[in-house]
N, C-alpha and C positions, 0 to 999 in steps of 0.2 A: 764199488766201482760205480761211475756216473752211468745213468741210464742212457746218456747220449754218447756218440762217438763220432768225431770229426772225420769227414771223408773229402775234404777239399782243400786246396790251396787257399791260403788266407787272401781275401779280397776286401777292398775298402768298404763296399756296400753288403758284405756277407750278411750283417744283422738283419737284412730283410727276410732270411729264411729261418725256419727251425731247423735245429741240428737233426740230423737223421738218427732215428733210434739205433742203438746197438742191436745186432742180431740177437734175438731172444736167448739162444744157446750161449751167447757170450755172458749173459747176466746170471743165467742159472736159476732153477726153481721153476714152479708153476703156480697158476692162480685160477680161481673159478670165476666165471662170468655167467651172467643170465641175460639172454638176448631174447627179447620179445616172450619171456615166461620160460624159455628153454635154457638148460644148463649146459656149460661147455668147459673144460678145462684146457688152459693155454699156457704156452710158455711165457713167463714174466716178460714183460717189455713188448708184446705182442700189441699192434695197434688196435683200435677198435674196428677200424676198416678191414683189417685182416681177419680178425675174429668173426665179424659178420659174413665175410666171403667163405670162411671154413664151414659155417653153418648153412650155406646157400642164400643168405638175405642180400638182396641187391641194395646197395647204398650208391647214389649217384655221385659223380666226381667230375671236377672240370680242371682244376690246377694239379691234380694228383697225375703222377705217370710213375710206371714201374721202374723206368730207367733213371729216374731223378731223385734228387734229395727232396725231403718234404718241405713244402712252402706253407700250406695251411692258410692261404689268402683268399680263396674264392667262397669259402663257407657253404657250397653247395652240399657237402657231406655230412651236414650237421645231424646230431642225434641227441636224444635226451636221456641224460645219466641220472639216475635217482639220487637225490640229496644235493644236486647242482643246479642252481636257478638258471645260468646261462646255458644255452645249448653249445654243445662241445663238437669241434671239428673232428670227425672220426679218424681222419688220415693221419693227425699229428697228436693223437692222444694215446700214450703208451699205457697198457694196463698193468698196474704195479700192485694192485690190491683188488679184492673182490668187488665188483660192481654190478648193477643191473641196468640193462640199456633198452630203450624204445627206439626202434628206427623208423617208425612211421605213425607216430602219434598226430593228433590235430596240430599240436604247436609245432612239430617238425615239418609237416607238410606245408603249413602256412608260411613257415620260415624260408623253406626252400623255394616255394613260388615267389615270394618277395625277392629273394637273391635273383631269380631267373629275371623277373621283371626289371629289376635294377641294371642287370647285364645288357638286356635288350635296349634300354633307354639310353646306353652309351655305346652301342653297336650300331654303325650304319649297315642296316640290313639290305643286301640286295641279292636276295637268295637265287632268283632265276638266272642271274649273269655270273653268280659266283662260282670259282673253280672248285669249292667244296660243297656245292649244292648236293644234298643227299648223303654227304659224308662229313656233316659239321656237327660237332658235339653240342654247341649252343642250340642249333635246329632241333637236335634229338631231344634235348633236354626240355625245350619248349613244347614239343609234342608230348613228351612224357607226362609233363605237368599240366596239360590242357590248356596253355596260354590262349586266351580268346580275345584279350585287349591289352592296351598298354597303359596301365595306371600311372606310370611316371614318363610317358611319352615314348615316342620312337624316333631316334635319331635319323635325320635325312641330310643335314648339312654337312659339308666338308670342312674338316678342321686340319687334316694333314695331307700334304702333297704326296701322291704316289710316287715311290722311288723304284724306278725300273732301270736304273743306271748299270747295274749289275748284268752281265751276261747269264748269271745263274740264278739270282734270288730277287724276287720283287717284293717290296714291302708296303702294304696298304694298312697303315695304322689306324684308320677310321674303323676297320674291323677288329681291332685288338681289344680283348676282354681283359686285359691285366692279369692273366694267369701267371705270368712270368716263367711259363715253361721254356720259352726261347732263351731267356736270360740264363737260367739254370743249365740249359743244355749247352749253350756257349761257354759259360764260365766253369761250370763244374764237371760236365761230362767230357767236353773237349778241351778244356783249358785254353781257350782262345781269347774270349773276353771282348768280342766286339759289341755285343748288346748289353744294355744296363737299363735299370729303372731311373728315370730323369724327372726332376721337379718333386713338387710337394702338393699335397692335398689334391683337388680336383685337376691340378695340372700335371699330376704324375702321368708319365707315359714311357713307354720303351723306346729309347733312342740309341744312337751311337755317339762316340766321342766328338763333341763339339758339333752334334747334329749333321755331322758330315754324310754325304751319299754313300751308298753301299760300294760303289766303284772306288771310292777314296780311303776306305778303311782296311784293316788288316784281316779282313774276312777270307777264309780259305775256300769258300764256296761249297763246303761238304754238304749243306742243306739238311743237317740233323735238326736244325731249328724248324724247317718246314715240316719234317715227319712227326714233330711232337706238337705243332700249333694246333689247337682245337677247332680253329675257325679258318677264314681264308685271309687273315692278316699277313701270312707268308705264303708264298708260292713260287714255283719255278718260272723263269723267263721262257715262255712257251713259243716255238717257232712253227707251229703247225700251219699256219696260214701260207707262210713262205714255202714249206714243203709241198702243200696242195697245189701252190701255183707252179712248182716245178713239175709235178706229176701231171698237171693239166697242160703243160707245155709240149708239144710233140717232138720239138727239136732237142729236148733234153732227155738224156738216159740217166735215169735215177736209180741209184744203187742204195740198199740199205744192208747193214751189217748189224747183227744182234749179238750182244755180250751174254755170257753164260747166266748171269742172274735174273734178268727180266723172265727167262722162260721157267724158272721155278717160282715166280711170285705173281705174273700177270693174271693168273686164274682168279687171285683174290678180288681183282677189280670186276669179276663176273660172278661173284658170290660163291666161288670155290674155296675150299679149305686151303690154308697156307701149305705150301709144299707140293702142290699139285703141278707136275711138270706138263707144259703144253708145247714143247719144242716143234713138233710137226705141225701142230694146229696153227702156231704163230706164222710159220712159213706160208702156209695156204692163205692166211689172212692178209699177209703183207702183199702177196701177189694179187689177190682180189681188190686190195686197196688201189693198186696200180703201179707198185715199184717193179722196175724192169728186171732187176736181179736182186736176189736175197742170199746174202752170204753170211758165213759164221765167223765171228770175231775169234773164235776158238782157234782158226787158222793162224791169225795174227798172234795169238797168245803162244802158240807153238814156235812161231818165228821169233819172238820175244825171248823165249827160253834159250834158244840156240845163240842169239846175240848176247843176252845178259849172262848166260852160263860161261860163253866163251870170254866175255869181258871179265869175269870173276877170275877165271883161270889165268888170263893175261896178267891181271893186277898182282895176283900172288905171285906169279913168275918174276914179274919186274920188281916186286918188292922184296922176296925171298931170296931170289937167285942173282938178279942184276942189281939190288941195292939202290934202286931208283927213289930217290927221296921226294920226288913230285906225285908219286902214287899213294893215294890215300886208302887205307883199310881201317875198318870194316867198310865193305860195299853195302850200300842201302839200296833197295828196290826203288824204282822210279816210275812205276806204271800207274801210281795212284796220284792223280793232279791235286787233290786236296792236300795230300801229305807234302808234295813238292812245293806247294805255296806255302805251307806251314814253314818248312825250312826256310825258304826265301825270306819270309817276314821275320821270324824269330831266331834262326840259327843259320845265318848266311855262311858262317865260317865253316860249316860241313858240307856246303855244296859240292866241294870236290869229292865227297864220299858217295854222292848219289851216283847211281848208275847213268851213264849217258844214253842208255836205250830209251827209245821213246815208249809210250804206252801201246798196247795192241791196237787201241782205236786209231792212233796217229800213224802207226806203221802201216796199217790196212790202207789208210788214205792215201799215203805216198805210193804204195805198191799199186792201188787201183788206178791213179792218174799217171802211171808210168807203164809197168808191166801189162797190166789188164788193158790199159789203153792201146798199147801196141798189138798185142794178140788179138783183140777185138776189132780193131780198126776204127775206134771211135776217138774222136779228138777229146783231149782232157778237158778242154774248155766247154765241151757238151755234156760232161759227166758231172752229175750232182750226187755227192756222197753223204749220206745220212746214216748216223750211228745210233742205235737203241741201246742205251745204257741205264744202270741202275742208279745213275749218278748225276747230280746237278754240276758238280765241278767240271764234268767232261764239257759242259756247254762252254765254260771259260777257256778250258784247254783248247779246243779246236780253233777259238779265235785268237790265240796267242800269235804275235806276228812272226815268230820263228817256224811256225808250223806250216811251211809252204815249200818244203824240200823238193816236191814235184814240179816246181814252178808256177804252182796254183795253190789256192787255199787247199790243203790235203783233205780235210773233213769240213763240209759246208755247214751242216747242222748236227747239233746234238739233240736227242730226243729221250726223254725219260720214259721209263715203263708205263708211268700213269698217262703220259701224252700219247703214247702209242695206243693204249686201251681206248683213249678217247677217240682217235682216228679210225679204230676199228668200229666203235659204237656209231660214229657219224656214217660210216658205210653201210650201216643196217645188218652188221654180222654179229652173230652170237658165237664167240671164239670157241667155247667148248664143245659145239656141235659140228665143227669143221672137221674134215678128214685131214690125216696128216699127210704131209710131203717133206722131201728132203731139200737140202740146201743146193744152190746151183753151183755147177763148176765154172771155171777151173779150180775153185777153193772148196769143192764140195765136202772133202774130208778134213776132219780135224781129230785130234788125239783127246782122250780122257784128261791128260794132263793140262791141255789147254781149258777144259771144262771146269776143273776145280779151282781155276783162278777166282770164281766167283766167291769162294768162302775164305775167311782168314786163315792162313797158313797154305792156301792152295798154290800160291806162286812159289813159295819154298819147296813144297813137295814136288811139283813139277820140275823145279830146277835140280833138285837132288836126284830125282829119277834119271835125268839126262847126264849131270856132271859126274855122278858116281859111276855110272856105267860107261862113260867115255874114258874116266880116268883108271878105274880098276880092271875094265874089260870083263867084268862079271855082269850077268844079268842082275837087275835091280831085285827082281822076285827072289833071287837067291840070299838077297842081303836083308829083305824085309818081306814078311809073308804077304803073299798076293800083291806085292809092291805097294802096299798101303803103309805110308809113313805117318803113324797115328800120333807120334810124339809132337808133330806140329799142328795137328788138328784141335778143334774145340775152341771154347770160349773163354779160356783163362786169358787174363790181360797180357801177359808176357810168357812165351813157352820158349823153351831152349832145348838144343839137341847137340851133342857132341859124337862124332863119328870118326873113329881111329881108320886111318888108311894102312892096312897091314900088307897089302899087295897092289902093285900097278900093272897096267897092261901096256899094250902098243898105243902110240899117239894114232887117233884115226886120220885117215887120209885128208879129210876136210880141215883139219887143224894142224897138219904137219909144217905148214910154212910159218906157224906162230911160235910153236914150242918143239924143241928137239925130242925130249922125252918127259916122262913123269916121275924119273927116279927122285927128283927133288921134293916130291910129296910123300914118298915112302916114309913111313913112320910117323908122319904128321896126324895131327887130330883136327878134322874140320869142324869148327864151332859156328853154329847158326842159331838165330833167334827170330822169333815172329812177335810182332805187336799189332794190336788193333785199337783203334781210337787214339787220338793224338795226345791224350792225357797220359797214356801208356807209353807212347813214344818219347814224350818229354822225360820220362823217368830213365829211359835207356840213354838219352843224349846226356843227361845230368850225370849219369854214371860214367860215361865215356870221358866226359871233359874233367871228371875228378880222378881219372885213372883207374877206374873200377873195373870189375871183370869183363864188361862188355867192350871194353877198349881192346881186349885181346881176341875178340871174335872176328870172324871173316866175312860173314854175309848176313844181313839183317832184313827181314821182310816188314814193311809198315804199310798198313791200310788205314786211311784217315777215320773211317766210319766203324762203329761197334759192330763186330761180326764180320767185317769186310764188305764187300759189294752187295752181299745179300741183305744187308742193313742200309744200303746207300740212300742218298737224299732224294733220289728219284723213284724209289720204290714204293709200292701201295702202302697207303696209311689205313689202320695203324700199325705200329711196329712195337715189339718187345722182344725179350729174350726168347720166349717160347716160339714166336713167330719166325723169328731169324733161325733158330734151331731147325724148325720144320724146312724152311727154304733150303738150308745147307744139307740136311738130309736128302731132300730131292736131287740136288746136284750130285752128291756122292753115289747115290743109287742109280742115276743115269749113267754115270761114268763107268760103273761096272760093267755095262753091257756094250760098250763101244769096242771096235775091233782093235783099235790101237790105243795105248795108254801111256805112250812115251812121245814126247815132242819130236825128238830125233829119229823116230820110226815112221813119222807121218810121210806117205809117199808124194804129197803135194808140196811138202817142206823140200824134200830131196829134189823135186823137180824144179822148184824156184831157184835153188842154189846151182843146179846144173845148167840152167838155161838163161838166168837173169843175173843172180848174185854169184858170179862164176869165181870171184876170189874168195868166196866163203864168209863165215860168220867174221864180223869186225874187219871185212875188207874194205877197199876204197869206196865201192858203190853203196855197201850196206851202211857205212859210216855217213855217207852222204844223204841217204834216204831214211835211215832207220834210227840214227843217233842225233843227239843235240850236242852242240858245242857251247861251252859257257865259259864267262870270263869272271874271275875273282880277283879283286884288286889289281886289275890291269893285266893280269896273265891269263892266257887262254889255256883251257884244259880240254884235251882230247885223248880219251883213253884207247 
């Protein structure tokens, strides 16, 4: 068996990268290695870098990232291997025979210092004003190796124009160190392919197709490139100045809503361990900053479940009972704007399969500038809506021209977790020391189902808790222990679950005008799937187009980012699978202690349907405010 295993779709410039070594267990056998005079037995195929970490030896890296295939381009991680004259890149050297290694010989230290000096000579350093100041890997390496002068010079001239044309992502290529993490992220991890290495020799740089601006390429705005960039070459388009201006304007009523994932990650910005939940502390901080109301996006997530779950049942009824050929199944979730844009760019033919429901962020915006405006007596034009999201694609989503169903721009500004942390720091607040406080009414209560939206599988689990209970008449905790649907949780790329419907109950009052009974579902098996990362979504779409098993599924959740929203492009840097796992654990732990864990049991949801959305889910007003209408090849679809 080859020591290397391909893990990517063939791309024209794929030869830039070393193939990722196969997992040592796939190769079989073990081998001895001596590191700095100490012996270790490792599985054959283990890289030198991995072996060094097993023994607790620190080897610096720059182009290496746990989520990505190996590139071996920066040479910061070089080590000395006995019997080999050239130094070897430890990240890309698989151990296939006994070897002896030195990780910190004079030759190694001098080489690393030389590499760092060369990187600095090509990097336009503006550390004081850089968004990554004090969280820059090149800056950290310079400190670690005691850079005191610039033997190859220090670049000060501007070579590349800053590209801030995207609502989501800003590119400053003068800060790029050519590690190609962003290229590998976009091509290999997400399989989008916006970024690539362009040019030859000293003209090589990371560019886009025909050097187009980010607003003119097929970027899905997921921001995964930002989360893996080691410097400030890529960062989010930051609206903080405009938000501060609104807060300081006494005529404006500034509302902030906060998604589930930021509360499980923002502590990392203040030196806490990943997975430290700071929900109450965040609420207090946002009030101290000057926001007039602090609301929980989880309320709108509950609203999403009622609308999206009802839409699913209506689709199935129209397809299976009324034989409506215009209805497309499976229904895909639509609350992830990166995933929606991925479909629009690459698979427009499956747009009719997307749920018409808006994301919780946009639903909340429409509700705030209608229902809340009426109840509070504040004119919608005086309301400024801000959404704290783990996502850079949300910045693009709130600026889509159709997101104005309230008659105004529904969400004015999208703010990332990182940007909120910066606003908190600017206010002289140390977040972990604050007292806890609750969310504001009239949206103060939200369910645990809304909270678990933050992790991959969370939307599906929340939807199943509601749909199964509404259809069967049985409590979900009687169908799944402690109502935890663990089959859709976790970080496996694609997860599936099939649920037989052996009994049906009465149609709830809120849905009686839509379907007469559930008898047509009795004996059916509901098939659902969950995917995270657009590379995994692509596998499902390919399977459906080829008439595979997923063509017979009913409901599929897709989140564009690895791990779902907890790994979003606006979350604290760095990220890896361990960090994402800790953030998800925090969300599930907090969900367990909430009073309500089902969206349809949320009293605030019941109230808005009784007072405002009186026709119920998928009614006329909810369609106007909470759903999108779309046109494919000249034909309008409204589910």
